[in-house]
C-alpha positions in Angstrom: -18.6 26.5 111.8 -21.8 28.6 112.5 -24.9 27.1 110.9 -26.8 29.5 108.7 -30.1 30.6 110.2 -33.3 29.5 108.6 -35.2 32.1 106.7 -38.7 32.9 107.9 -41.2 34.9 105.7 -43.9 36.9 107.5 -46.4 38.8 105.4 -47.9 41.8 107.1 -49.8 45.0 106.3 -49.0 46.6 109.7 -51.1 49.8 109.5 -51.1 49.6 113.3 -48.8 47.5 115.4 -50.8 45.5 118.0 -50.1 42.4 120.3 -51.2 40.0 117.5 -48.3 41.3 115.3 -45.8 41.0 118.1 -46.8 37.4 118.8 -46.4 36.5 115.1 -42.9 38.1 115.1 -42.0 36.3 118.3 -42.9 32.9 116.9 -41.0 33.7 113.7 -37.9 34.9 115.6 -37.7 31.5 117.3 -37.6 29.8 113.9 -34.8 31.8 112.3 -34.1 35.1 110.5 -37.3 37.1 110.2 -38.1 38.6 106.8 -41.3 40.7 106.8 -43.1 40.9 103.5 -44.7 44.3 103.9 -47.8 44.9 101.8 -47.6 48.0 99.6 -50.4 50.6 99.8 -51.7 49.4 96.4 -51.7 45.7 97.5 -53.7 46.6 100.6 -56.1 48.9 98.7 -56.8 46.1 96.2 -58.6 43.9 98.8 -59.6 46.2 101.7 -59.6 49.8 103.0 -56.8 52.3 102.3 -54.1 52.2 105.0 -53.8 55.2 107.2 -50.0 55.2 107.0 -48.0 55.1 103.7 -45.7 52.2 102.8 -42.6 54.2 103.8 -44.1 55.1 107.2 -45.2 51.5 107.9 -41.7 50.3 106.8 -40.0 52.7 109.2 -42.2 51.3 112.1 -41.7 47.6 111.3 -38.0 47.9 110.8 -37.6 49.1 114.3 -39.6 46.3 115.9 -37.5 43.9 117.9 -37.0 40.6 116.1 -37.4 41.9 112.5 -34.2 41.4 110.5 -35.3 42.7 107.1 -38.3 44.1 105.3 -39.1 43.4 101.7 -42.0 44.7 99.5 -45.1 42.5 99.1 -46.7 43.9 96.0 -49.8 41.6 95.6 -52.2 39.8 97.9 -50.8 36.6 96.4 -47.6 35.4 97.9 -46.2 33.3 95.0 -43.7 35.8 93.6 -42.0 36.5 96.9 -42.0 32.9 98.0 -40.4 31.7 94.8 -37.9 34.6 94.9 -36.7 34.2 98.5 -37.5 30.4 99.0 -38.0 30.7 102.8 -37.7 27.7 105.1 -40.8 28.8 106.9 -43.8 31.1 106.4 -45.6 32.3 109.5 -49.2 33.4 109.3 -52.0 33.5 111.9 -54.8 30.9 111.8 -57.4 33.5 110.7 -57.0 32.6 107.1 -57.9 28.9 107.4 -61.5 29.7 106.5 -63.0 32.5 104.4 -61.8 34.4 101.3 -58.1 33.7 102.0 -58.5 29.9 102.2 -57.4 29.4 98.6 -54.4 31.8 99.0 -53.3 29.7 102.0 -53.5 26.4 100.1 -51.5 27.8 97.2 -48.8 29.1 99.6 -48.5 25.7 101.3 -48.2 24.0 98.0 -45.4 26.4 96.8 -43.4 26.0 100.1 -43.6 22.2 99.7 -41.6 22.4 96.5 -38.4 23.0 98.4 -39.4 21.5 101.7 -40.6 24.8 103.3 -43.2 24.7 106.0 -46.2 26.8 107.0 -46.3 27.8 110.7 -49.6 29.1 112.0 -49.7 30.6 115.5 -53.2 30.9 117.0 -54.9 34.1 115.9 -54.8 36.7 118.7 -58.5 37.2 119.6 -60.0 40.4 120.8 -57.9 42.8 118.7 -57.4 43.4 114.9 -56.5 46.1 112.5 -60.1 46.1 111.3 -61.4 46.8 114.8 -58.8 49.6 115.2 -60.0 51.2 112.0 -63.6 51.1 113.3 -62.5 52.9 116.5 -60.5 55.5 114.5 -63.6 56.1 112.3 -65.5 56.8 115.5 -62.9 59.4 116.5 -63.1 61.1 113.1 -60.7 62.8 110.8 -59.4 66.2 109.9 -60.2 68.3 106.8 -56.6 68.1 105.6 -56.5 64.3 105.9 -59.9 63.8 104.2 -59.0 66.3 101.4 -55.9 64.5 100.4 -57.4 61.0 100.4 -59.0 61.0 96.9 -55.7 61.7 95.1 -54.1 59.0 97.2 -56.9 56.5 96.2 -56.4 57.4 92.6 -52.7 56.6 92.8 -53.3 53.2 94.4 -56.5 51.7 93.0 -57.4 50.5 89.6 -60.8 52.2 90.0 -62.2 54.4 92.7 -65.8 53.4 93.6 -68.1 56.3 94.6 -71.7 56.2 95.9 -74.2 59.0 96.1 -75.3 60.3 99.5 -77.9 63.0 100.1 -77.8 63.2 103.9 -75.9 61.9 106.9 -77.9 58.7 107.1 -77.2 57.7 103.5 -73.6 58.7 103.9 -73.3 56.3 106.9 -74.5 53.5 104.5 -71.8 54.5 102.1 -69.3 54.6 104.9 -70.1 51.3 106.5 -71.4 48.9 103.8 -68.9 46.1 103.0 -69.2 42.9 101.0 -66.8 40.0 101.2 -66.3 38.4 97.7 -64.3 35.2 97.3 -61.1 35.9 95.6 -61.7 39.7 95.6 -61.4 40.4 99.3 -63.6 43.0 101.0 -65.4 45.4 98.6 -66.6 48.8 99.8 -67.1 52.3 98.6 -64.1 54.6 98.5 -65.8 58.0 98.5 -69.1 59.9 98.8 -70.8 61.7 95.9 -72.9 64.6 97.1 -75.3 64.7 94.2 -77.2 67.8 93.3 -80.1 65.7 91.9 -80.6 63.6 95.0 -80.0 66.4 97.5 -82.5 68.5 95.6 -85.0 65.6 95.6 -84.4 65.1 99.4 -85.4 68.8 99.8 -88.4 68.3 97.6 -87.0 70.8 95.1 -86.5 70.6 91.3 -82.9 69.9 90.2 -82.3 73.4 88.8 -79.6 74.7 91.3 -82.5 75.9 93.5 -80.9 74.5 96.7 -78.4 77.2 97.5 -74.8 76.7 98.4 -75.4 77.5 102.1 -78.0 74.7 102.4 -75.7 72.3 100.6 -72.7 73.2 102.8 -74.9 72.3 105.8 -75.3 68.8 104.2 -71.6 68.6 103.8 -71.1 69.3 107.5 -73.8 66.8 108.5 -72.1 64.1 106.5 -68.6 65.0 107.6 -69.6 64.8 111.3 -70.3 61.0 110.9 -67.9 59.8 108.2 -64.2 59.8 107.3 -64.4 58.9 103.6 -63.5 61.6 101.0 -66.2 63.5 99.2 -66.7 64.6 95.6 -69.1 67.5 95.4 -71.6 67.9 92.5 -71.1 71.6 91.6 -73.7 71.7 88.7 -72.5 74.4 86.3 -70.3 76.0 89.0 -72.4 79.2 88.7 -71.0 82.6 87.8 -67.2 82.2 87.3 -66.4 84.8 90.0 -68.7 83.0 92.4 -67.1 79.6 91.5 -63.7 80.7 92.8 -65.3 81.3 96.3 -67.0 78.0 96.1 -63.6 76.3 95.5 -62.1 78.0 98.5 -65.0 77.1 100.7 -65.1 73.4 99.7 -61.4 73.1 100.1 -61.4 74.6 103.5 -64.1 72.1 104.7 -62.1 69.1 103.4 -64.0 68.3 100.3 -61.6 66.5 97.9 -63.1 67.5 94.5 -65.8 69.4 92.7 -67.3 68.4 89.4 -68.7 71.1 87.2 -70.6 70.6 83.9 -70.0 72.7 80.8 -73.5 74.2 80.5 -74.8 77.6 81.2 -78.1 79.3 82.0 -80.9 77.6 83.9 -79.5 74.2 84.9 -81.7 71.2 83.9 -80.8 67.6 84.7 -78.7 66.1 82.0 -80.8 63.0 81.6 -83.5 65.1 80.0 -81.1 65.3 77.1 -82.4 67.4 74.2 -86.0 67.0 75.4 -85.6 70.3 77.2 -83.7 73.4 76.3 -80.0 73.2 77.5 -77.2 75.4 76.4 -73.6 74.2 76.4 -71.0 76.8 77.5 -68.3 77.8 75.0 -65.0 76.1 75.3 -63.3 79.4 76.0 -65.6 80.4 78.8 -65.6 77.1 80.5 -61.8 76.9 80.3 -61.6 80.3 81.9 -63.8 79.0 84.8 -61.6 76.0 85.3 -58.4 78.1 85.2 -59.7 80.7 87.7 -60.9 78.0 90.0 -57.5 76.3 90.0 -55.8 79.6 90.7 -58.1 80.3 93.7 -57.4 77.0 95.5 -54.8 76.9 98.3 -53.6 73.3 98.3 -52.4 71.0 95.6 -54.8 68.2 96.8 -58.1 69.8 95.8 -59.4 68.6 92.4 -61.6 70.4 89.8 -63.1 67.8 87.5 -64.7 69.0 84.2 -67.9 67.3 83.1 -68.5 67.1 79.3 -72.1 67.3 78.1 -71.4 66.9 74.4 -72.8 63.3 74.1 -75.9 64.3 76.1 -76.6 67.3 73.8 -75.9 65.3 70.6 -72.9 67.4 69.7 -70.9 64.3 68.8 -67.7 62.5 69.8 -65.3 64.9 68.1 -66.8 67.8 70.1 -66.5 65.8 73.4 -62.8 65.0 72.7 -62.0 68.5 71.6 -63.4 69.8 74.9 -61.6 67.2 76.9 -58.2 68.3 75.4 -59.0 72.0 76.0 -60.2 71.4 79.6 -57.1 69.5 80.5 -54.9 72.3 79.1 -56.9 74.7 81.2 -55.9 72.8 84.3 -58.8 70.3 84.9 -57.7 67.6 87.3 -60.1 65.1 85.9 -62.6 64.6 83.0 -66.1 63.2 83.5 -67.8 62.1 80.3 -71.6 61.8 80.6 -74.1 59.9 78.5 -77.8 59.0 78.5 -77.4 56.1 76.1 -79.0 52.8 77.2 -75.8 50.9 76.4 -72.1 51.7 77.0 -70.9 51.8 73.4 -70.4 55.5 73.1 -68.8 55.8 76.5 -66.4 53.0 75.6 -65.7 54.7 72.3 -64.9 57.9 74.1 -62.6 56.1 76.5 -60.8 54.5 73.6 -60.2 57.8 71.9 -59.3 59.5 75.2 -56.4 57.1 75.8 -54.7 58.6 72.7 -54.1 61.9 74.5 -50.4 62.1 75.4 -51.1 63.6 78.7 -54.2 62.5 80.6 -56.0 63.2 83.8 -58.3 60.7 85.7 -61.4 59.7 83.7 -64.8 59.6 85.5 -68.0 57.9 84.4 -71.5 57.7 85.8 -73.2 54.5 84.6 -76.8 55.5 85.4 -78.5 54.6 82.1 -75.9 52.1 80.9 -75.9 50.4 84.3 -75.3 46.9 82.9 -71.6 47.5 82.5 -69.2 45.8 85.0 -66.5 47.7 86.8 -63.8 45.4 85.3 -64.9 46.6 81.8 -64.5 50.2 82.9 -61.0 49.4 84.3 -60.1 47.8 80.9 -61.3 51.0 79.2 -59.1 53.2 81.3 -61.7 54.6 83.7 -60.4 55.8 87.0 -63.5 56.8 89.0 -67.0 55.3 88.7 -69.8 57.2 90.4 -73.1 55.4 91.3 -74.9 58.8 91.3 -78.4 58.3 92.6 -79.1 54.7 93.6 -79.5 55.1 97.3 -82.3 57.7 97.0 -83.9 55.8 94.1 -84.0 52.7 96.3 -85.3 54.5 99.4 -88.3 56.3 97.8 -90.1 53.1 96.6 -89.6 51.4 100.0 -91.0 54.4 101.8 -94.1 54.6 99.5 -94.8 50.9 100.1 -94.6 51.3 103.8 -97.0 54.3 103.7 -99.5 52.5 101.5 -99.4 49.5 103.7 -100.3 51.5 106.8 -103.2 53.2 104.9 -104.4 49.9 103.4 -104.4 48.0 106.7 -105.3 50.6 109.2 -102.3 49.6 111.3 -98.5 49.4 111.2 -98.0 45.6 111.7 -97.8 44.7 108.0 -95.6 47.6 107.1 -93.3 46.8 110.1 -93.0 43.1 109.1 -92.6 43.5 105.3 -90.9 46.9 104.7 -89.2 48.1 107.9 -86.0 47.4 109.7 -86.2 47.2 113.5 -85.6 50.1 115.7 -82.7 48.2 117.3 -81.1 47.9 113.8 -81.5 51.7 113.3 -79.7 52.3 116.6 -76.8 50.1 115.5 -76.3 52.3 112.4 -76.2 55.6 114.3 -73.1 56.7 116.1 -73.2 55.7 119.7 -70.5 57.9 121.1 -70.5 61.7 121.6 
């Protein structure tokens, strides 16, 4: 009588197959029948960067790797559900999780396996190669407009909230691209996309934020950023300009690989929204703005590009009912997203809008910009139904005071030593930030 083979559970993301994966599978194969728990796109995106390949593509690859007997879906970064469902005799995982943010996940998995006598087997982690390193090299190679363009919609389908940071030039975009923080229990946190802010780009040019920096100049910034990054971009389109011009703007942004444009429902001379009613600002009519959205949608070539409608009703003291009425109308006109803006010091009116917005039968992604109500946590926004959070101006606001302090220090001391020690990073650190391959 043939003895039934032991079941071996092997959790994997497998965006790229490399020798480390093959070694894990080889060890598992020697123990019994290999079941790969393949992480879904959503599971991966919950704790690190978006995978290049979709779940179905990765599944097709791993199913054809020698030694793999079956592939099942691993839907969370926690293994409890699948371990209890399949009750494997062994679980195989590299030694890289013994320390760091996955240490507690490991301990929990070992305890669950012990309930039915299962064992954890940990082959030595294969040094010198990792999926993270491969992603770094691919980022150096770059991306294509088509791949970048489609990434925002993919992020929205996989993540509870898409985190976006302002950039106003290529250097600030590199900060958005590369900055990561490892949080215990939350995995690696990073920004998902770049916001090309009209305010901060105008400020970087030393110009007022009144749509004075023309589209040609702004497109040069887009190209500068795209040369050194691979993350998707949301473009601050201000009012969108004349409707007939906006249709050409949509085509141009789409061709370059920009994922979305946000336009605000104001007309005339554009003034920054955070002035509120302290300056003269005129809200466009619902009919005219809907027409702009509709014609913009008709002009685009792909289904991936997004036009997001920004509602200024709360800024202009028009009230919650006006904001909700406009949201409904803009969605009917074809808007791919709704951005609700507020200059209030607390989040109460934003959360009230979010609550009422959820009552719409058909909704599009909801976008917020917590500049004045910056005390709110992302988890609160997720609970309120927000899909995209934009940190719209923080990098430039942080850079300017630091530059002023360095300049004052040089003038005060008559030399650069104090500024260099207190306010400046080293030249070698700057060189590490910059791309080192042509």
